[in-house]
All heavy atoms as atom14 arrays in JSON, in Angstrom:
{
  "sequence": "MQIFDNITRIVKDDLKDKIKLNSRVSVAAACFSMYAYKELKCEI",
  "atom14_mask": [
    [1, 1, 1, 1, 1, 1, 1, 1, 0, 0, 0, 0, 0, 0],
    [1, 1, 1, 1, 1, 1, 1, 1, 1, 0, 0, 0, 0, 0],
    [1, 1, 1, 1, 1, 1, 1, 1, 0, 0, 0, 0, 0, 0],
    [1, 1, 1, 1, 1, 1, 1, 1, 1, 1, 1, 0, 0, 0],
    [1, 1, 1, 1, 1, 1, 1, 1, 0, 0, 0, 0, 0, 0],
    [1, 1, 1, 1, 1, 1, 1, 1, 0, 0, 0, 0, 0, 0],
    [1, 1, 1, 1, 1, 1, 1, 1, 0, 0, 0, 0, 0, 0],
    [1, 1, 1, 1, 1, 1, 1, 0, 0, 0, 0, 0, 0, 0],
    [1, 1, 1, 1, 1, 1, 1, 1, 1, 1, 1, 0, 0, 0],
    [1, 1, 1, 1, 1, 1, 1, 1, 0, 0, 0, 0, 0, 0],
    [1, 1, 1, 1, 1, 1, 1, 0, 0, 0, 0, 0, 0, 0],
    [1, 1, 1, 1, 1, 1, 1, 1, 1, 0, 0, 0, 0, 0],
    [1, 1, 1, 1, 1, 1, 1, 1, 0, 0, 0, 0, 0, 0],
    [1, 1, 1, 1, 1, 1, 1, 1, 0, 0, 0, 0, 0, 0],
    [1, 1, 1, 1, 1, 1, 1, 1, 0, 0, 0, 0, 0, 0],
    [1, 1, 1, 1, 1, 1, 1, 1, 1, 0, 0, 0, 0, 0],
    [1, 1, 1, 1, 1, 1, 1, 1, 0, 0, 0, 0, 0, 0],
    [1, 1, 1, 1, 1, 1, 1, 1, 1, 0, 0, 0, 0, 0],
    [1, 1, 1, 1, 1, 1, 1, 1, 0, 0, 0, 0, 0, 0],
    [1, 1, 1, 1, 1, 1, 1, 1, 1, 0, 0, 0, 0, 0],
    [1, 1, 1, 1, 1, 1, 1, 1, 0, 0, 0, 0, 0, 0],
    [1, 1, 1, 1, 1, 1, 1, 1, 0, 0, 0, 0, 0, 0],
    [1, 1, 1, 1, 1, 1, 0, 0, 0, 0, 0, 0, 0, 0],
    [1, 1, 1, 1, 1, 1, 1, 1, 1, 1, 1, 0, 0, 0],
    [1, 1, 1, 1, 1, 1, 1, 0, 0, 0, 0, 0, 0, 0],
    [1, 1, 1, 1, 1, 1, 0, 0, 0, 0, 0, 0, 0, 0],
    [1, 1, 1, 1, 1, 1, 1, 0, 0, 0, 0, 0, 0, 0],
    [1, 1, 1, 1, 1, 0, 0, 0, 0, 0, 0, 0, 0, 0],
    [1, 1, 1, 1, 1, 0, 0, 0, 0, 0, 0, 0, 0, 0],
    [1, 1, 1, 1, 1, 0, 0, 0, 0, 0, 0, 0, 0, 0],
    [1, 1, 1, 1, 1, 1, 0, 0, 0, 0, 0, 0, 0, 0],
    [1, 1, 1, 1, 1, 1, 1, 1, 1, 1, 1, 0, 0, 0],
    [1, 1, 1, 1, 1, 1, 0, 0, 0, 0, 0, 0, 0, 0],
    [1, 1, 1, 1, 1, 1, 1, 1, 0, 0, 0, 0, 0, 0],
    [1, 1, 1, 1, 1, 1, 1, 1, 1, 1, 1, 1, 0, 0],
    [1, 1, 1, 1, 1, 0, 0, 0, 0, 0, 0, 0, 0, 0],
    [1, 1, 1, 1, 1, 1, 1, 1, 1, 1, 1, 1, 0, 0],
    [1, 1, 1, 1, 1, 1, 1, 1, 1, 0, 0, 0, 0, 0],
    [1, 1, 1, 1, 1, 1, 1, 1, 1, 0, 0, 0, 0, 0],
    [1, 1, 1, 1, 1, 1, 1, 1, 0, 0, 0, 0, 0, 0],
    [1, 1, 1, 1, 1, 1, 1, 1, 1, 0, 0, 0, 0, 0],
    [1, 1, 1, 1, 1, 1, 0, 0, 0, 0, 0, 0, 0, 0],
    [1, 1, 1, 1, 1, 1, 1, 1, 1, 0, 0, 0, 0, 0],
    [1, 1, 1, 1, 1, 1, 1, 1, 0, 0, 0, 0, 0, 0]
  ],
  "atom14_positions": [
    [[-1.85, -9.2, 6.11], [-1.95, -9.58, 4.71], [-2.72, -8.5, 3.96], [-3.73, -8.0, 4.42], [-2.66, -10.92, 4.58], [-2.8, -11.35, 3.14], [-3.47, -13.01, 2.91], [-5.18, -12.72, 3.24], [0.0, 0.0, 0.0], [0.0, 0.0, 0.0], [0.0, 0.0, 0.0], [0.0, 0.0, 0.0], [0.0, 0.0, 0.0], [0.0, 0.0, 0.0]],
    [[-2.21, -8.16, 2.8], [-2.88, -7.19, 1.95], [-3.57, -7.91, 0.81], [-3.04, -8.89, 0.29], [-1.88, -6.19, 1.38], [-1.23, -5.33, 2.42], [-0.25, -4.36, 1.79], [-0.12, -4.25, 0.6], [0.48, -3.66, 2.64], [0.0, 0.0, 0.0], [0.0, 0.0, 0.0], [0.0, 0.0, 0.0], [0.0, 0.0, 0.0], [0.0, 0.0, 0.0]],
    [[-4.72, -7.42, 0.44], [-5.47, -7.99, -0.68], [-5.47, -6.99, -1.83], [-5.81, -5.83, -1.65], [-6.91, -8.36, -0.27], [-6.86, -9.43, 0.81], [-7.71, -8.83, -1.49], [-8.21, -9.79, 1.38], [0.0, 0.0, 0.0], [0.0, 0.0, 0.0], [0.0, 0.0, 0.0], [0.0, 0.0, 0.0], [0.0, 0.0, 0.0], [0.0, 0.0, 0.0]],
    [[-5.07, -7.44, -2.99], [-5.03, -6.61, -4.19], [-6.1, -7.12, -5.15], [-6.12, -8.29, -5.51], [-3.66, -6.69, -4.87], [-2.56, -6.16, -4.0], [-1.86, -6.98, -3.14], [-2.23, -4.82, -4.05], [-0.85, -6.49, -2.35], [-1.21, -4.31, -3.25], [-0.53, -5.14, -2.4], [0.0, 0.0, 0.0], [0.0, 0.0, 0.0], [0.0, 0.0, 0.0]],
    [[-6.98, -6.22, -5.56], [-8.02, -6.62, -6.51], [-7.7, -6.15, -7.93], [-8.43, -6.41, -8.86], [-9.39, -6.1, -6.07], [-9.44, -4.59, -5.97], [-8.5, -3.91, -6.43], [-10.44, -4.09, -5.41], [0.0, 0.0, 0.0], [0.0, 0.0, 0.0], [0.0, 0.0, 0.0], [0.0, 0.0, 0.0], [0.0, 0.0, 0.0], [0.0, 0.0, 0.0]],
    [[-6.58, -5.47, -8.09], [-6.13, -4.92, -9.37], [-7.13, -3.96, -9.97], [-7.13, -3.72, -11.18], [-5.73, -6.02, -10.36], [-4.32, -6.5, -10.09], [-3.51, -5.77, -9.56], [-4.05, -7.72, -10.44], [0.0, 0.0, 0.0], [0.0, 0.0, 0.0], [0.0, 0.0, 0.0], [0.0, 0.0, 0.0], [0.0, 0.0, 0.0], [0.0, 0.0, 0.0]],
    [[-7.99, -3.4, -9.12], [-8.89, -2.33, -9.53], [-8.61, -1.11, -8.65], [-8.19, -0.07, -9.14], [-10.37, -2.76, -9.43], [-10.64, -3.92, -10.41], [-11.3, -1.57, -9.73], [-11.98, -4.57, -10.23], [0.0, 0.0, 0.0], [0.0, 0.0, 0.0], [0.0, 0.0, 0.0], [0.0, 0.0, 0.0], [0.0, 0.0, 0.0], [0.0, 0.0, 0.0]],
    [[-8.82, -1.27, -7.35], [-8.54, -0.17, -6.43], [-7.14, -0.28, -5.83], [-6.54, 0.73, -5.46], [-9.58, -0.12, -5.29], [-9.57, -1.37, -4.6], [-10.97, 0.15, -5.84], [0.0, 0.0, 0.0], [0.0, 0.0, 0.0], [0.0, 0.0, 0.0], [0.0, 0.0, 0.0], [0.0, 0.0, 0.0], [0.0, 0.0, 0.0], [0.0, 0.0, 0.0]],
    [[-6.63, -1.48, -5.7], [-5.25, -1.72, -5.22], [-4.55, -2.55, -6.28], [-4.94, -3.67, -6.55], [-5.26, -2.46, -3.89], [-5.76, -1.58, -2.75], [-5.48, -2.23, -1.43], [-4.07, -2.63, -1.36], [-3.18, -2.08, -0.54], [-3.55, -1.14, 0.28], [-1.95, -2.5, -0.53], [0.0, 0.0, 0.0], [0.0, 0.0, 0.0], [0.0, 0.0, 0.0]],
    [[-3.5, -1.97, -6.86], [-2.81, -2.62, -7.98], [-1.44, -3.1, -7.5], [-0.68, -2.35, -6.89], [-2.67, -1.64, -9.16], [-4.07, -1.21, -9.61], [-1.89, -2.27, -10.31], [-4.08, -0.12, -10.64], [0.0, 0.0, 0.0], [0.0, 0.0, 0.0], [0.0, 0.0, 0.0], [0.0, 0.0, 0.0], [0.0, 0.0, 0.0], [0.0, 0.0, 0.0]],
    [[-1.16, -4.35, -7.78], [0.09, -4.97, -7.36], [1.29, -4.2, -7.89], [2.25, -3.94, -7.18], [0.15, -6.45, -7.79], [1.49, -7.06, -7.47], [-0.98, -7.23, -7.14], [0.0, 0.0, 0.0], [0.0, 0.0, 0.0], [0.0, 0.0, 0.0], [0.0, 0.0, 0.0], [0.0, 0.0, 0.0], [0.0, 0.0, 0.0], [0.0, 0.0, 0.0]],
    [[1.24, -3.82, -9.16], [2.36, -3.1, -9.77], [2.71, -1.84, -8.99], [3.88, -1.54, -8.77], [2.02, -2.74, -11.21], [3.15, -1.99, -11.92], [2.72, -1.47, -13.25], [2.09, -0.14, -13.05], [2.38, 0.91, -13.97], [0.0, 0.0, 0.0], [0.0, 0.0, 0.0], [0.0, 0.0, 0.0], [0.0, 0.0, 0.0], [0.0, 0.0, 0.0]],
    [[1.71, -1.1, -8.55], [1.96, 0.14, -7.81], [2.64, -0.13, -6.48], [3.53, 0.61, -6.06], [0.67, 0.91, -7.6], [0.09, 1.43, -8.91], [0.84, 1.52, -9.9], [-1.12, 1.74, -8.92], [0.0, 0.0, 0.0], [0.0, 0.0, 0.0], [0.0, 0.0, 0.0], [0.0, 0.0, 0.0], [0.0, 0.0, 0.0], [0.0, 0.0, 0.0]],
    [[2.24, -1.2, -5.82], [2.86, -1.55, -4.54], [4.31, -1.98, -4.75], [5.2, -1.54, -4.03], [2.06, -2.66, -3.86], [2.58, -2.95, -2.46], [2.52, -2.05, -1.61], [3.07, -4.08, -2.24], [0.0, 0.0, 0.0], [0.0, 0.0, 0.0], [0.0, 0.0, 0.0], [0.0, 0.0, 0.0], [0.0, 0.0, 0.0], [0.0, 0.0, 0.0]],
    [[4.55, -2.81, -5.75], [5.91, -3.26, -6.02], [6.8, -2.11, -6.48], [7.98, -2.05, -6.14], [5.9, -4.38, -7.06], [5.31, -5.7, -6.6], [5.22, -6.68, -7.76], [6.11, -6.3, -5.46], [0.0, 0.0, 0.0], [0.0, 0.0, 0.0], [0.0, 0.0, 0.0], [0.0, 0.0, 0.0], [0.0, 0.0, 0.0], [0.0, 0.0, 0.0]],
    [[6.24, -1.21, -7.25], [7.02, -0.07, -7.76], [7.59, 0.76, -6.62], [8.71, 1.25, -6.71], [6.13, 0.79, -8.65], [6.85, 1.94, -9.32], [5.99, 2.59, -10.37], [5.05, 3.58, -9.73], [4.38, 4.42, -10.73], [0.0, 0.0, 0.0], [0.0, 0.0, 0.0], [0.0, 0.0, 0.0], [0.0, 0.0, 0.0], [0.0, 0.0, 0.0]],
    [[6.86, 0.87, -5.53], [7.33, 1.62, -4.38], [8.43, 0.89, -3.61], [9.22, 1.51, -2.92], [6.18, 1.92, -3.42], [5.17, 2.88, -4.02], [5.53, 3.63, -4.95], [4.01, 2.86, -3.57], [0.0, 0.0, 0.0], [0.0, 0.0, 0.0], [0.0, 0.0, 0.0], [0.0, 0.0, 0.0], [0.0, 0.0, 0.0], [0.0, 0.0, 0.0]],
    [[8.48, -0.42, -3.71], [9.42, -1.21, -2.91], [10.64, -1.7, -3.67], [11.69, -1.9, -3.09], [8.68, -2.41, -2.31], [7.64, -1.98, -1.28], [6.93, -3.17, -0.71], [6.0, -2.81, 0.4], [4.92, -1.92, 0.06], [0.0, 0.0, 0.0], [0.0, 0.0, 0.0], [0.0, 0.0, 0.0], [0.0, 0.0, 0.0], [0.0, 0.0, 0.0]],
    [[10.53, -1.89, -4.98], [11.64, -2.43, -5.77], [12.62, -1.3, -6.11], [12.23, -0.25, -6.59], [11.13, -3.08, -7.07], [10.26, -4.3, -6.74], [12.29, -3.49, -7.96], [9.59, -4.89, -7.95], [0.0, 0.0, 0.0], [0.0, 0.0, 0.0], [0.0, 0.0, 0.0], [0.0, 0.0, 0.0], [0.0, 0.0, 0.0], [0.0, 0.0, 0.0]],
    [[13.87, -1.55, -5.84], [14.93, -0.6, -6.15], [15.91, -1.24, -7.13], [15.84, -2.44, -7.38], [15.68, -0.2, -4.86], [14.78, 0.35, -3.77], [14.13, 1.64, -4.19], [13.24, 2.17, -3.09], [12.01, 2.72, -3.53], [0.0, 0.0, 0.0], [0.0, 0.0, 0.0], [0.0, 0.0, 0.0], [0.0, 0.0, 0.0], [0.0, 0.0, 0.0]],
    [[16.82, -0.46, -7.66], [17.82, -0.97, -8.58], [18.57, -2.13, -7.94], [18.94, -2.06, -6.76], [18.8, 0.14, -8.95], [19.81, -0.17, -10.04], [19.11, -0.52, -11.34], [20.73, 1.0, -10.24], [0.0, 0.0, 0.0], [0.0, 0.0, 0.0], [0.0, 0.0, 0.0], [0.0, 0.0, 0.0], [0.0, 0.0, 0.0], [0.0, 0.0, 0.0]],
    [[18.75, -3.2, -8.67], [19.43, -4.43, -8.24], [18.61, -5.27, -7.27], [19.15, -6.18, -6.64], [20.81, -4.14, -7.65], [21.75, -3.56, -8.68], [21.73, -3.95, -9.84], [22.54, -2.59, -8.29], [0.0, 0.0, 0.0], [0.0, 0.0, 0.0], [0.0, 0.0, 0.0], [0.0, 0.0, 0.0], [0.0, 0.0, 0.0], [0.0, 0.0, 0.0]],
    [[17.33, -4.99, -7.12], [16.46, -5.83, -6.3], [16.2, -7.14, -7.03], [16.26, -7.2, -8.26], [15.11, -5.15, -6.04], [15.25, -4.03, -5.22], [0.0, 0.0, 0.0], [0.0, 0.0, 0.0], [0.0, 0.0, 0.0], [0.0, 0.0, 0.0], [0.0, 0.0, 0.0], [0.0, 0.0, 0.0], [0.0, 0.0, 0.0], [0.0, 0.0, 0.0]],
    [[15.9, -8.17, -6.28], [15.51, -9.46, -6.86], [14.07, -9.72, -6.46], [13.69, -9.5, -5.32], [16.41, -10.57, -6.34], [17.84, -10.39, -6.81], [18.71, -11.48, -6.33], [18.3, -12.69, -7.05], [18.92, -13.84, -6.96], [19.96, -13.95, -6.19], [18.51, -14.89, -7.63], [0.0, 0.0, 0.0], [0.0, 0.0, 0.0], [0.0, 0.0, 0.0]],
    [[13.29, -10.17, -7.42], [11.86, -10.39, -7.19], [11.5, -11.81, -7.6], [11.87, -12.26, -8.68], [11.01, -9.39, -7.99], [9.53, -9.67, -7.81], [11.34, -7.97, -7.59], [0.0, 0.0, 0.0], [0.0, 0.0, 0.0], [0.0, 0.0, 0.0], [0.0, 0.0, 0.0], [0.0, 0.0, 0.0], [0.0, 0.0, 0.0], [0.0, 0.0, 0.0]],
    [[10.79, -12.49, -6.74], [10.22, -13.79, -7.07], [8.71, -13.67, -6.96], [8.2, -13.08, -6.01], [10.7, -14.86, -6.08], [12.08, -15.04, -6.2], [0.0, 0.0, 0.0], [0.0, 0.0, 0.0], [0.0, 0.0, 0.0], [0.0, 0.0, 0.0], [0.0, 0.0, 0.0], [0.0, 0.0, 0.0], [0.0, 0.0, 0.0], [0.0, 0.0, 0.0]],
    [[8.02, -14.21, -7.94], [6.56, -14.13, -7.95], [5.99, -15.54, -7.95], [6.35, -16.36, -8.79], [6.06, -13.35, -9.18], [4.54, -13.36, -9.23], [6.58, -11.93, -9.17], [0.0, 0.0, 0.0], [0.0, 0.0, 0.0], [0.0, 0.0, 0.0], [0.0, 0.0, 0.0], [0.0, 0.0, 0.0], [0.0, 0.0, 0.0], [0.0, 0.0, 0.0]],
    [[5.13, -15.79, -6.99], [4.39, -17.04, -6.95], [2.91, -16.67, -7.0], [2.37, -16.12, -6.03], [4.7, -17.82, -5.68], [0.0, 0.0, 0.0], [0.0, 0.0, 0.0], [0.0, 0.0, 0.0], [0.0, 0.0, 0.0], [0.0, 0.0, 0.0], [0.0, 0.0, 0.0], [0.0, 0.0, 0.0], [0.0, 0.0, 0.0], [0.0, 0.0, 0.0]],
    [[2.3, -16.89, -8.13], [0.9, -16.51, -8.29], [0.22, -17.47, -9.25], [0.86, -18.03, -10.14], [0.8, -15.09, -8.84], [0.0, 0.0, 0.0], [0.0, 0.0, 0.0], [0.0, 0.0, 0.0], [0.0, 0.0, 0.0], [0.0, 0.0, 0.0], [0.0, 0.0, 0.0], [0.0, 0.0, 0.0], [0.0, 0.0, 0.0], [0.0, 0.0, 0.0]],
    [[-1.06, -17.63, -9.05], [-1.83, -18.5, -9.95], [-1.89, -17.89, -11.34], [-1.92, -18.6, -12.34], [-3.23, -18.71, -9.4], [0.0, 0.0, 0.0], [0.0, 0.0, 0.0], [0.0, 0.0, 0.0], [0.0, 0.0, 0.0], [0.0, 0.0, 0.0], [0.0, 0.0, 0.0], [0.0, 0.0, 0.0], [0.0, 0.0, 0.0], [0.0, 0.0, 0.0]],
    [[-1.85, -16.58, -11.41], [-1.94, -15.91, -12.71], [-1.06, -14.67, -12.68], [-1.32, -13.72, -11.94], [-3.39, -15.53, -13.0], [-3.61, -14.73, -14.58], [0.0, 0.0, 0.0], [0.0, 0.0, 0.0], [0.0, 0.0, 0.0], [0.0, 0.0, 0.0], [0.0, 0.0, 0.0], [0.0, 0.0, 0.0], [0.0, 0.0, 0.0], [0.0, 0.0, 0.0]],
    [[0.02, -14.68, -13.44], [0.9, -13.53, -13.55], [1.37, -13.48, -14.99], [2.12, -14.34, -15.45], [2.1, -13.67, -12.6], [2.94, -12.42, -12.51], [2.55, -11.36, -11.71], [4.12, -12.31, -13.22], [3.32, -10.21, -11.62], [4.9, -11.17, -13.14], [4.5, -10.12, -12.33], [0.0, 0.0, 0.0], [0.0, 0.0, 0.0], [0.0, 0.0, 0.0]],
    [[0.89, -12.51, -15.74], [1.14, -12.49, -17.18], [2.5, -11.89, -17.52], [3.11, -11.17, -16.73], [0.05, -11.69, -17.89], [0.2, -10.31, -17.63], [0.0, 0.0, 0.0], [0.0, 0.0, 0.0], [0.0, 0.0, 0.0], [0.0, 0.0, 0.0], [0.0, 0.0, 0.0], [0.0, 0.0, 0.0], [0.0, 0.0, 0.0], [0.0, 0.0, 0.0]],
    [[2.94, -12.16, -18.71], [4.16, -11.56, -19.22], [3.98, -10.05, -19.38], [4.93, -9.29, -19.28], [4.56, -12.19, -20.56], [5.01, -13.64, -20.42], [6.33, -13.86, -19.19], [7.68, -13.01, -19.98], [0.0, 0.0, 0.0], [0.0, 0.0, 0.0], [0.0, 0.0, 0.0], [0.0, 0.0, 0.0], [0.0, 0.0, 0.0], [0.0, 0.0, 0.0]],
    [[2.75, -9.62, -19.6], [2.48, -8.18, -19.69], [2.75, -7.5, -18.35], [3.29, -6.41, -18.3], [1.05, -7.92, -20.15], [0.77, -8.5, -21.52], [-0.05, -9.61, -21.65], [1.33, -7.95, -22.66], [-0.3, -10.16, -22.91], [1.1, -8.49, -23.91], [0.28, -9.59, -24.03], [0.04, -10.14, -25.25], [0.0, 0.0, 0.0], [0.0, 0.0, 0.0]],
    [[2.38, -8.16, -17.27], [2.64, -7.61, -15.94], [4.14, -7.54, -15.7], [4.64, -6.54, -15.18], [1.96, -8.46, -14.87], [0.0, 0.0, 0.0], [0.0, 0.0, 0.0], [0.0, 0.0, 0.0], [0.0, 0.0, 0.0], [0.0, 0.0, 0.0], [0.0, 0.0, 0.0], [0.0, 0.0, 0.0], [0.0, 0.0, 0.0], [0.0, 0.0, 0.0]],
    [[4.87, -8.58, -16.1], [6.33, -8.58, -15.95], [6.94, -7.42, -16.75], [7.81, -6.7, -16.26], [6.92, -9.91, -16.41], [8.42, -9.9, -16.4], [9.13, -10.03, -15.22], [9.13, -9.74, -17.59], [10.51, -10.0, -15.21], [10.5, -9.7, -17.58], [11.2, -9.83, -16.41], [12.55, -9.78, -16.4], [0.0, 0.0, 0.0], [0.0, 0.0, 0.0]],
    [[6.46, -7.23, -17.96], [6.99, -6.16, -18.81], [6.77, -4.8, -18.16], [7.66, -3.96, -18.17], [6.3, -6.2, -20.18], [6.78, -5.13, -21.13], [6.02, -5.19, -22.44], [6.38, -4.02, -23.33], [5.53, -3.93, -24.49], [0.0, 0.0, 0.0], [0.0, 0.0, 0.0], [0.0, 0.0, 0.0], [0.0, 0.0, 0.0], [0.0, 0.0, 0.0]],
    [[5.6, -4.59, -17.58], [5.31, -3.33, -16.9], [6.26, -3.1, -15.73], [6.75, -2.0, -15.52], [3.86, -3.29, -16.43], [2.87, -3.14, -17.55], [2.98, -1.81, -18.28], [3.17, -0.78, -17.6], [2.9, -1.82, -19.51], [0.0, 0.0, 0.0], [0.0, 0.0, 0.0], [0.0, 0.0, 0.0], [0.0, 0.0, 0.0], [0.0, 0.0, 0.0]],
    [[6.51, -4.14, -14.95], [7.42, -4.02, -13.81], [8.85, -3.78, -14.26], [9.56, -2.97, -13.7], [7.36, -5.27, -12.93], [6.09, -5.44, -12.11], [6.1, -6.79, -11.44], [5.99, -4.33, -11.07], [0.0, 0.0, 0.0], [0.0, 0.0, 0.0], [0.0, 0.0, 0.0], [0.0, 0.0, 0.0], [0.0, 0.0, 0.0], [0.0, 0.0, 0.0]],
    [[9.25, -4.48, -15.31], [10.63, -4.34, -15.81], [10.89, -2.91, -16.29], [11.97, -2.38, -16.08], [10.87, -5.33, -16.94], [12.31, -5.35, -17.41], [12.52, -6.44, -18.43], [13.97, -6.41, -18.87], [14.25, -7.4, -19.89], [0.0, 0.0, 0.0], [0.0, 0.0, 0.0], [0.0, 0.0, 0.0], [0.0, 0.0, 0.0], [0.0, 0.0, 0.0]],
    [[9.9, -2.29, -16.87], [10.06, -0.92, -17.39], [10.2, 0.1, -16.27], [10.67, 1.2, -16.51], [8.87, -0.54, -18.27], [8.83, -1.45, -19.82], [0.0, 0.0, 0.0], [0.0, 0.0, 0.0], [0.0, 0.0, 0.0], [0.0, 0.0, 0.0], [0.0, 0.0, 0.0], [0.0, 0.0, 0.0], [0.0, 0.0, 0.0], [0.0, 0.0, 0.0]],
    [[9.81, -0.25, -15.06], [9.89, 0.69, -13.95], [11.29, 0.86, -13.42], [11.6, 1.81, -12.73], [8.97, 0.23, -12.79], [7.51, 0.24, -13.14], [7.0, 1.65, -13.41], [7.54, 2.61, -12.85], [6.05, 1.78, -14.19], [0.0, 0.0, 0.0], [0.0, 0.0, 0.0], [0.0, 0.0, 0.0], [0.0, 0.0, 0.0], [0.0, 0.0, 0.0]],
    [[12.17, -0.08, -13.71], [13.54, -0.02, -13.18], [14.44, 0.74, -14.1], [14.37, 0.73, -15.24], [14.09, -1.45, -12.92], [13.21, -2.09, -11.88], [15.52, -1.41, -12.49], [13.58, -3.52, -11.59], [0.0, 0.0, 0.0], [0.0, 0.0, 0.0], [0.0, 0.0, 0.0], [0.0, 0.0, 0.0], [0.0, 0.0, 0.0], [0.0, 0.0, 0.0]]
  ]
}
């Protein structure tokens, strides 16, 4: 299990390395903002 504190380890950076064109992503989190989604969407 990896722990992301969004300071030294950022979730977006990890996902950016793994998500490719036509990938499907499901997020289950206590807190996931629309801003985070927008950042991820712009990476594709």
